[in-house]
C-alpha positions as CSV (number, residue, x, y, z in Angstrom):
1,M,-48.7,10.6,-29.0
2,K,-49.3,14.2,-29.2
3,V,-46.7,16.1,-29.6
4,L,-45.5,19.8,-29.3
5,V,-43.4,20.9,-31.8
6,I,-41.9,24.3,-30.7
7,G,-40.5,26.5,-32.8
8,G,-42.1,28.7,-36.1
9,G,-39.7,28.3,-38.8
10,G,-39.0,25.2,-42.3
11,R,-37.5,23.1,-39.5
12,E,-39.9,23.1,-37.2
13,H,-43.1,22.4,-40.7
14,A,-40.3,19.4,-41.4
15,L,-40.4,18.2,-37.7
16,A,-44.5,18.6,-37.9
17,W,-44.4,17.0,-41.3
18,K,-42.2,13.4,-40.6
19,L,-43.3,13.1,-36.8
20,L,-46.9,13.1,-38.5
21,Q,-46.0,10.7,-41.2
22,S,-45.7,7.5,-37.6
23,Q,-48.7,5.5,-37.4
24,N,-48.1,6.1,-33.5
25,V,-48.4,10.6,-33.6
26,R,-51.9,11.2,-33.6
27,Q,-51.8,14.8,-33.4
28,V,-48.9,17.9,-33.4
29,I,-49.0,21.0,-32.1
30,C,-46.7,24.2,-33.3
31,I,-45.9,27.1,-31.2
32,P,-46.6,29.1,-32.9
33,G,-46.2,27.3,-36.0
34,N,-46.9,29.1,-40.0
35,G,-48.8,28.8,-42.3
36,G,-47.5,25.7,-43.7
37,T,-47.8,23.8,-40.7
38,A,-51.4,25.6,-40.4
39,K,-52.3,23.5,-43.4
40,L,-50.7,20.3,-42.5
41,E,-53.6,17.6,-42.0
42,G,-53.3,16.4,-37.9
43,C,-51.4,19.6,-37.2
44,Q,-52.7,23.0,-35.7
45,N,-50.8,26.6,-34.3
46,L,-50.9,27.7,-30.9
47,S,-50.9,31.6,-30.6
48,L,-48.0,31.8,-27.9
49,R,-44.3,33.0,-28.0
50,V,-41.8,30.2,-27.7
51,D,-40.2,32.0,-24.7
52,D,-43.8,31.7,-23.2
53,F,-42.6,29.1,-20.6
54,E,-45.8,29.0,-18.2
55,G,-48.0,29.2,-21.2
56,I,-46.5,26.6,-22.6
57,G,-46.2,24.4,-19.9
58,R,-50.2,24.8,-18.5
59,F,-51.0,23.7,-22.1
60,A,-49.0,21.0,-22.6
61,L,-50.3,19.4,-18.8
62,V,-53.9,19.8,-19.6
63,H,-54.0,18.5,-22.9
64,G,-51.8,15.6,-22.0
65,I,-49.1,15.9,-24.1
66,S,-46.5,13.0,-24.4
67,M,-43.5,15.1,-25.9
68,A,-42.0,18.6,-26.5
69,V,-39.6,19.2,-29.1
70,V,-37.9,21.9,-28.7
71,G,-36.5,23.2,-32.6
72,P,-34.6,26.4,-31.8
73,E,-31.7,27.3,-29.8
74,L,-33.1,30.7,-27.7
75,P,-35.9,28.6,-25.9
76,L,-33.2,26.0,-24.8
77,A,-31.2,28.7,-23.7
78,L,-33.3,30.3,-22.2
79,G,-34.1,26.6,-20.3
80,I,-37.7,25.4,-21.7
81,T,-35.8,21.8,-21.0
82,D,-35.7,22.5,-17.5
83,Y,-39.2,24.4,-17.3
84,L,-41.0,21.8,-18.6
85,R,-39.1,19.1,-17.4
86,R,-40.2,20.0,-13.5
87,Q,-44.0,19.9,-14.6
88,N,-43.2,16.4,-15.8
89,V,-43.4,16.9,-19.9
90,M,-41.0,14.7,-21.6
91,V,-38.7,16.9,-23.9
92,F,-36.0,16.1,-27.0
93,G,-33.5,19.6,-26.1
94,P,-30.7,19.9,-23.4
95,T,-30.8,21.8,-20.5
96,Q,-29.8,25.0,-20.5
97,V,-26.7,24.3,-18.8
98,G,-26.3,22.2,-22.0
99,A,-27.0,24.7,-24.6
100,Q,-24.1,26.5,-23.6
101,I,-22.4,24.8,-26.1
102,E,-24.3,27.0,-28.8
103,S,-25.1,29.8,-26.7
104,S,-21.7,30.8,-25.7
105,K,-18.6,30.2,-28.5
106,H,-16.2,30.6,-26.1
107,W,-17.9,28.1,-23.2
108,A,-17.7,25.9,-26.3
109,K,-14.2,26.4,-26.9
110,M,-13.3,25.7,-23.2
111,L,-14.9,22.1,-23.0
112,M,-13.6,20.9,-26.5
113,Q,-10.0,22.6,-25.6
114,D,-10.4,20.7,-22.4
115,A,-11.5,17.5,-24.1
116,G,-8.9,17.5,-26.4
117,I,-11.7,17.3,-29.3
118,P,-9.7,19.5,-32.8
119,T,-11.2,23.5,-33.3
120,P,-9.6,26.1,-34.4
121,A,-7.4,28.6,-32.1
122,C,-9.2,31.9,-30.7
123,E,-8.7,34.8,-28.5
124,V,-11.6,36.0,-26.5
125,F,-12.3,39.9,-25.8
126,T,-14.6,41.6,-23.4
127,D,-13.2,45.1,-24.7
128,V,-13.2,46.3,-28.3
129,D,-9.4,48.7,-27.7
130,T,-8.0,45.5,-27.0
131,A,-9.4,43.1,-29.8
132,L,-8.5,45.9,-32.6
133,D,-5.5,45.8,-31.2
134,Y,-4.7,42.0,-31.4
135,L,-5.7,42.0,-35.1
136,Q,-2.9,44.4,-35.6
137,T,-1.0,41.8,-34.8
138,Q,-3.1,39.1,-37.2
139,V,-2.5,38.4,-41.0
140,A,-6.0,37.7,-42.8
141,P,-7.8,35.9,-43.4
142,V,-9.6,35.9,-39.7
143,V,-12.7,35.1,-38.2
144,V,-14.8,37.1,-36.1
145,K,-17.9,35.5,-33.9
146,A,-20.3,37.0,-31.7
147,D,-19.9,34.5,-28.2
148,G,-23.9,34.3,-28.1
149,L,-26.9,33.3,-30.1
150,A,-26.6,35.3,-33.5
151,A,-29.6,33.3,-35.3
152,G,-26.8,31.5,-37.6
153,K,-25.3,35.6,-38.8
154,G,-22.4,36.8,-36.3
155,V,-19.6,35.4,-37.6
156,T,-17.6,37.0,-40.2
157,V,-14.6,35.7,-42.7
158,A,-12.9,39.0,-42.9
159,S,-10.3,38.6,-45.8
160,T,-8.9,41.9,-44.5
161,I,-7.6,43.6,-41.9
162,R,-9.9,46.6,-42.1
163,E,-13.3,44.1,-43.0
164,A,-12.1,42.2,-39.3
165,Q,-12.0,45.6,-37.3
166,A,-15.1,46.5,-38.6
167,A,-16.7,43.5,-38.0
168,V,-15.5,44.1,-34.5
169,E,-16.8,47.3,-34.2
170,S,-19.9,46.6,-35.2
171,L,-20.3,43.5,-32.9
172,F,-19.7,46.0,-29.7
173,R,-21.8,48.0,-31.6
174,N,-24.8,46.0,-31.4
175,G,-23.9,45.1,-28.1
176,M,-23.1,40.8,-28.9
177,Q,-19.5,40.6,-27.2
178,P,-17.9,39.4,-25.6
179,V,-16.4,38.8,-29.5
180,I,-13.8,35.4,-30.5
181,I,-11.2,35.8,-32.8
182,E,-10.4,32.8,-34.9
183,E,-8.2,31.9,-37.0
184,C,-8.9,30.9,-39.9
185,V,-9.2,27.1,-41.7
186,T,-10.3,26.4,-45.6
187,G,-11.4,23.4,-46.5
188,Q,-15.3,22.0,-46.9
189,E,-18.1,22.8,-44.5
190,V,-20.0,19.6,-43.6
191,S,-22.4,19.7,-41.1
192,V,-22.9,16.8,-38.7
193,L,-26.5,17.0,-36.9
194,A,-26.2,13.8,-34.6
195,L,-29.2,12.0,-32.3
196,T,-27.5,11.7,-28.4
197,D,-29.7,10.3,-25.0
198,G,-26.4,12.0,-23.0
199,L,-24.6,8.4,-23.5
200,T,-24.6,7.1,-26.9
201,V,-24.7,9.0,-29.8
202,R,-25.8,8.4,-34.0
203,A,-25.2,10.2,-36.5
204,L,-27.5,11.9,-38.9
205,L,-27.0,12.1,-42.7
206,P,-23.7,14.8,-43.5
207,A,-25.2,17.6,-45.2
208,Q,-23.4,20.8,-46.9
209,D,-25.1,23.9,-46.3
210,H,-25.0,27.3,-48.5
211,K,-24.4,29.6,-46.0
212,R,-23.9,33.0,-48.3
213,I,-26.1,35.2,-49.4
214,G,-24.9,34.9,-53.0
215,E,-23.9,32.7,-55.9
216,G,-20.8,31.4,-56.2
217,D,-20.7,31.3,-52.1
218,T,-20.4,35.0,-52.7
219,G,-21.7,37.6,-50.5
220,E,-22.8,38.3,-46.4
221,N,-23.3,35.6,-44.2
222,T,-26.8,34.3,-43.7
223,G,-29.3,31.2,-41.7
224,G,-28.5,29.3,-44.8
225,M,-29.7,29.8,-48.6
226,G,-30.1,25.5,-49.3
227,V,-28.5,22.7,-48.5
228,Y,-28.0,18.6,-49.8
229,A,-27.7,15.6,-48.0
230,P,-25.8,13.3,-47.9
231,A,-23.1,15.1,-48.3
232,P,-20.4,13.3,-50.2
233,I,-17.1,14.3,-49.0
234,A,-18.3,12.9,-44.8
235,T,-17.2,9.4,-46.6
236,P,-18.2,6.2,-44.5
237,E,-14.8,6.4,-43.0
238,L,-14.7,9.6,-41.6
239,M,-18.0,9.3,-40.2
240,A,-16.6,7.4,-38.4
241,R,-13.9,9.4,-37.2
242,I,-15.6,12.5,-36.0
243,E,-18.1,10.2,-33.9
244,Q,-14.9,8.5,-32.2
245,E,-12.9,11.8,-32.6
246,I,-15.5,14.3,-31.9
247,L,-19.6,13.7,-31.0
248,Q,-18.8,10.9,-28.0
249,P,-15.8,12.6,-26.9
250,T,-17.9,15.6,-26.7
251,V,-21.1,13.8,-24.8
252,N,-18.6,12.4,-22.7
253,A,-17.0,15.6,-21.6
254,L,-20.5,16.6,-21.0
255,R,-20.9,13.8,-19.1
256,Q,-18.4,14.5,-16.8
257,L,-19.0,17.8,-16.2
258,G,-22.5,16.6,-14.8
259,I,-24.5,17.8,-17.6
260,D,-27.1,15.0,-19.1
261,Y,-27.2,16.5,-22.5
262,R,-30.1,14.8,-24.7
263,G,-30.9,16.0,-27.8
264,V,-29.3,16.7,-31.4
265,L,-25.2,17.6,-31.1
266,Y,-25.0,19.4,-33.8
267,A,-20.8,19.7,-35.1
268,G,-20.1,22.5,-38.2
269,L,-17.1,21.1,-39.0
270,M,-14.5,22.1,-41.7
271,I,-12.8,19.1,-43.6
272,T,-9.5,20.4,-43.9
273,P,-7.6,19.7,-47.3
274,E,-5.5,17.2,-45.8
275,G,-9.1,15.4,-44.4
276,N,-9.0,15.7,-41.6
277,P,-12.6,17.5,-39.0
278,T,-12.3,20.1,-37.3
279,V,-15.1,21.6,-35.2
280,L,-16.2,25.6,-36.2
281,E,-19.4,25.5,-34.2
282,F,-21.5,23.3,-31.9
283,N,-25.8,23.9,-32.2
284,C,-27.7,23.1,-29.3
285,R,-30.7,21.8,-31.9
286,F,-32.0,21.0,-35.4
287,G,-29.8,23.1,-38.5
288,D,-32.1,24.9,-40.6
289,P,-32.4,24.2,-43.8
290,E,-30.5,21.0,-43.0
291,T,-32.9,19.5,-41.5
292,Q,-35.9,20.2,-44.7
293,A,-33.1,18.3,-47.0
294,I,-32.3,15.0,-44.2
295,L,-35.5,14.5,-42.7
296,P,-37.0,13.5,-46.2
297,L,-34.9,10.3,-46.9
298,L,-35.5,9.1,-42.8
299,E,-37.3,5.8,-43.3
300,T,-37.3,5.5,-39.2
301,P,-40.6,6.5,-37.5
302,L,-38.8,9.9,-35.7
303,E,-40.4,10.0,-32.8
304,E,-39.2,6.3,-31.9
305,L,-35.6,8.3,-32.7
306,L,-36.7,11.2,-30.0
307,L,-37.8,8.8,-27.5
308,A,-35.3,7.0,-27.6
309,C,-33.2,10.1,-26.5
310,V,-35.0,10.9,-23.9
311,K,-36.2,7.8,-22.3
312,Q,-31.8,7.4,-22.3
313,R,-32.0,4.1,-24.9
314,L,-30.8,5.1,-27.9
315,A,-28.2,2.2,-28.2
316,N,-31.1,-0.4,-27.7
317,L,-32.2,1.1,-30.8
318,S,-31.2,-0.4,-34.1
319,P,-29.0,1.4,-36.8
320,I,-31.3,3.9,-38.5
321,R,-33.0,3.5,-41.9
322,W,-32.3,6.0,-44.3
323,K,-33.8,5.5,-47.9
324,P,-31.4,5.9,-51.3
325,G,-30.6,8.7,-53.2
326,A,-30.2,12.5,-52.7
327,S,-31.9,15.2,-51.3
328,V,-31.5,18.7,-51.8
329,C,-33.2,22.0,-50.3
330,V,-33.5,25.2,-52.2
331,V,-34.8,28.5,-49.7
332,V,-36.8,31.0,-51.1
333,A,-36.1,34.2,-49.3
334,A,-37.1,37.7,-49.4
335,G,-35.3,40.7,-51.1
336,G,-33.3,42.2,-49.0
337,Y,-32.4,39.7,-46.7
338,P,-29.9,39.1,-44.0
339,G,-30.7,42.7,-44.0
340,T,-34.2,44.8,-44.5
341,F,-37.0,42.4,-45.8
342,R,-40.3,43.2,-46.5
343,R,-42.9,41.1,-44.8
344,G,-46.9,40.9,-45.8
345,D,-46.4,39.8,-49.8
346,A,-49.4,37.5,-51.1
347,I,-47.7,34.0,-52.2
348,E,-48.5,32.1,-55.0
349,G,-48.0,29.3,-56.5
350,I,-46.7,26.5,-54.1
351,E,-48.8,23.5,-55.3
352,Q,-47.6,23.9,-58.4
353,A,-44.5,23.0,-57.2
354,E,-45.2,20.8,-55.5
355,E,-46.8,18.8,-58.5
356,Q,-43.5,19.0,-59.9
357,G,-42.6,16.5,-57.2
358,A,-41.1,18.5,-54.6
359,H,-42.1,19.7,-51.0
360,V,-42.0,23.1,-50.0
361,F,-41.3,23.4,-46.2
362,H,-42.7,26.6,-45.3
363,A,-40.3,29.1,-42.7
364,G,-41.3,32.8,-43.0
365,T,-45.2,32.8,-43.3
366,Q,-48.7,32.8,-42.1
367,I,-52.1,33.3,-43.7
368,K,-53.8,36.8,-42.8
369,Q,-57.2,37.2,-44.2
370,Q,-57.3,33.7,-45.8
371,K,-54.2,34.3,-47.5
372,L,-50.3,33.2,-47.5
373,V,-47.9,36.2,-47.0
374,T,-44.4,36.1,-46.1
375,D,-43.8,36.8,-42.7
376,G,-39.8,36.5,-42.5
377,G,-35.6,36.0,-44.2
378,R,-36.1,32.9,-45.3
379,V,-39.4,32.1,-46.6
380,L,-39.9,28.6,-48.3
381,G,-37.6,25.9,-48.5
382,V,-38.2,23.6,-51.8
383,T,-37.0,20.1,-51.4
384,A,-36.7,17.2,-53.9
385,L,-35.2,13.9,-53.6
386,G,-33.7,11.6,-56.4
387,E,-31.9,9.2,-57.1
388,N,-28.9,11.1,-57.3
389,F,-27.8,14.7,-56.9
390,D,-29.0,15.8,-60.9
391,Q,-31.8,14.0,-59.9
392,A,-32.5,16.1,-57.0
393,I,-31.5,19.3,-58.5
394,A,-32.9,19.5,-61.2
395,K,-36.7,18.6,-59.8
396,A,-35.9,21.2,-57.0
397,Y,-35.2,24.0,-59.2
398,Q,-37.8,22.8,-61.6
399,A,-40.0,23.3,-59.2
400,T,-38.8,26.7,-57.7
401,P,-40.0,28.9,-60.0
402,Y,-43.8,27.9,-59.5
403,I,-43.7,30.3,-56.7
404,Q,-44.1,33.7,-56.5
405,F,-44.0,36.9,-54.2
406,E,-42.9,40.4,-54.5
407,N,-38.9,40.5,-54.7
408,M,-38.2,36.8,-54.4
409,Y,-34.7,35.6,-54.5
410,Y,-33.1,32.0,-53.8
411,R,-29.5,30.9,-55.4
412,R,-29.2,29.3,-58.4
413,D,-26.2,27.1,-57.0
414,I,-27.4,25.3,-54.5
415,G,-25.7,21.6,-55.0
416,H,-22.4,23.5,-57.2
417,Q,-20.0,21.5,-55.5
418,V,-22.4,17.3,-56.6
419,A,-23.8,18.9,-59.7
420,S,-22.9,17.6,-63.2
421,A,-22.2,20.2,-65.5
422,G,-25.4,21.7,-67.4
423,T,-27.6,20.8,-64.4
424,L,-27.9,24.1,-62.6
425,P,-30.2,26.4,-64.1
426,Q,-28.9,29.4,-65.9
């Protein structure tokens, strides 16, 4: 197989890396890829934009691409699956109408409410003054969300009404309306990524992301500063409930709307103190950085799973096989992220980090004048496996300091929920 991976982040590096471990995959082409995929044996980068559907389609046809795997949400929301299917290219990823489950939180809320899927109550606003007036009737904390795509940074959990008002004003000022104001539910968040062929659902290992920029889960929301898997809070019994009460009913509801959804259905869940799962949001693609922690534990060849979804034969596949143990991914970011940050700083020490037993997935990197440099807010993801979480955490944090670039930043408490005393770096 020759597989096209569309995207240029850490998720896409992990997808390409995992696909190339299969004897059935001869070559992976990443569009546009990054500095890591450029150096990956059997992989090459192609300098096209992810929204250049015509260029991507032409390349796929001329070079005999067996399957395209779409990483980011933007091309899915713009309809890349629909376009490539019309060119007779097999695509893993939902159609444009299916991708609304992420590209419009309001649409997703209506779907869930109609299907009886548990999700926090909300109101939707297209006028800033009406939204601000509504907030005057509420009690903090409340959650303010952009309806559309915001690269994982369109959510504010406001601890005061004044903070919520500022978030609403900011979203409207930046043209990110409609705006959703949602009740705040408490508990532990869990990411459950599931594969579906539009009929059957197979959940991957549950993961727990660390969204906030600061240690102790403080500060601004980001695209994710680190993750561990499998999340112990999502017990086998709870995972069975999530499949039966959330994932399968969602696929059924999509099908009742005439939507043939084939790809990843990613549920961002809150597990309440009573142990009940509720959906905070759905995403239509592999998570980032969840993918960088989950795929290293996967034993079933990845392309088998993806092809089973595309060809609608997931029900016939054997249960997904996993390695025992735990996985932890620490994200290394550019100083200033998730706000303003610098690009073009030289990166050193990746080989030394990997000599410690970790694997470094590139996210915001590129090769310039034969040197690896930073090219994004989240730059690298350092993933380590262990027999247990303490081993995986220790290995990840043993490797990470070998990496060096100007103003680099990473949280030193990834996995604090599952770490024994003394495991995390001081």
